[in-house]
C-alpha positions in Angstrom: -46.2 -65.9 47.4 -44.0 -67.4 50.2 -46.2 -65.7 52.8 -49.3 -67.3 51.3 -47.7 -70.7 51.3 -46.7 -70.4 54.9 -50.2 -69.3 55.9 -51.7 -72.3 54.0 -49.3 -74.8 55.6 -50.1 -73.5 59.1 -53.8 -73.6 58.3 -53.3 -77.2 57.1 -51.6 -78.1 60.4 -54.5 -76.6 62.4 -57.0 -78.5 60.2 -55.2 -81.8 60.9 -55.3 -81.0 64.6 -59.1 -80.2 64.4 -59.7 -83.4 62.5 -57.8 -85.4 65.2 -59.8 -83.8 68.0 -63.1 -84.2 66.0 -62.3 -87.9 65.5 -61.8 -88.4 69.2 -65.0 -86.3 69.8 -66.9 -88.6 67.5 -65.7 -91.7 69.2 -66.7 -90.4 72.7 -70.4 -90.2 71.7 -73.1 -88.0 73.1 -73.2 -86.0 75.3 -69.9 -84.5 74.1 -67.4 -83.4 76.7 -67.2 -79.6 77.1 -63.4 -79.4 76.8 -63.2 -81.4 73.6 -65.9 -79.4 71.9 -64.3 -76.1 72.9 -60.9 -77.2 71.6 -62.5 -78.3 68.4 -64.2 -75.0 68.0 -61.1 -73.0 68.7 -59.2 -75.0 66.1 -62.1 -74.4 63.7 -61.7 -70.6 64.3 -57.9 -70.9 63.6 -58.6 -72.8 60.4 -61.2 -70.2 59.3 -58.8 -67.4 60.2 -56.0 -69.0 58.1 -58.3 -69.5 55.1 -59.5 -65.9 55.2 -55.9 -64.6 55.7 -54.7 -66.7 52.8 -57.5 -65.4 50.5 -56.7 -61.8 51.6 -52.9 -62.3 50.9 -53.6 -63.8 47.5 -55.8 -60.8 46.6 -52.9 -58.4 47.4 -50.5 -60.2 45.2 -50.8 -58.9 41.6 -49.6 -62.1 40.0 -51.5 -64.3 42.4 -52.4 -67.9 41.7 -55.9 -68.0 40.3 -56.2 -71.7 40.9 -55.0 -71.5 44.5 -57.6 -68.8 45.1 -60.4 -70.8 43.6 -59.5 -73.8 45.7 -59.5 -71.6 48.8 -63.1 -70.5 48.0 -64.0 -74.2 47.8 -62.3 -74.7 51.2 -64.3 -71.8 52.6 -67.6 -73.1 51.3 -66.9 -76.5 52.8 -65.8 -74.9 56.0 -69.1 -73.0 56.3 -71.0 -76.1 55.6 -69.0 -77.9 58.2 -69.7 -75.3 60.9 -73.5 -75.3 60.1 -73.7 -79.0 60.4 -71.4 -79.0 63.5 -73.7 -76.6 65.3 -76.7 -78.6 64.4 -74.9 -81.8 65.7 -74.3 -80.1 69.0 -77.9 -78.9 69.3 -79.6 -82.1 68.3 -79.8 -84.5 71.2 -79.8 -87.7 69.2 -77.0 -89.0 67.0 -77.9 -88.4 63.4 -76.0 -90.5 60.8 -76.7 -88.1 57.9 -75.3 -85.1 59.8 -72.2 -87.1 60.8 -71.7 -88.2 57.2 -72.2 -84.6 55.9 -69.7 -83.3 58.5 -67.1 -85.9 57.5 -67.6 -85.4 53.7 -67.3 -81.6 54.0 -64.2 -82.1 56.1 -62.7 -84.3 53.4 -63.6 -81.8 50.7 -62.1 -79.0 52.8 -58.9 -81.0 53.4 -58.6 -81.9 49.7 -59.1 -78.4 48.5 -56.7 -77.0 51.0 -54.0 -79.5 49.8 -54.7 -78.5 46.2 -54.4 -74.8 47.2 -51.0 -75.5 48.8 -49.8 -77.3 45.7 -50.9 -74.5 43.4 -49.4 -71.9 45.8 -46.1 -73.8 45.8 -46.0 -74.0 42.0 -47.0 -70.4 41.6 -50.3 -71.0 39.8 
């Protein structure tokens, strides 16, 4: 279970970094700078990889935490919503408040469910 916890904490760090870059990206306005978008996407890929690796590790452990796994599935669902909205935000030329709100809410849900997963993994649930 220690391997899963380490993977989740590293994923959480990458997510915090992606949120920080995304926050700066949101303040810069359209058109987005190429470098910031690329860094944000790379961090997204690292977060996605960490979530998938954590789910895989939990499935290999026989007494794995069921609650941790369920919260990771919520994280994955929010992550996929986040990427779909993010792609649409890049493609659309005008700023759309609904897309921005959806992107921020899905990020908050993703962060919360990842934190819950870390707590459940630490407690062994």
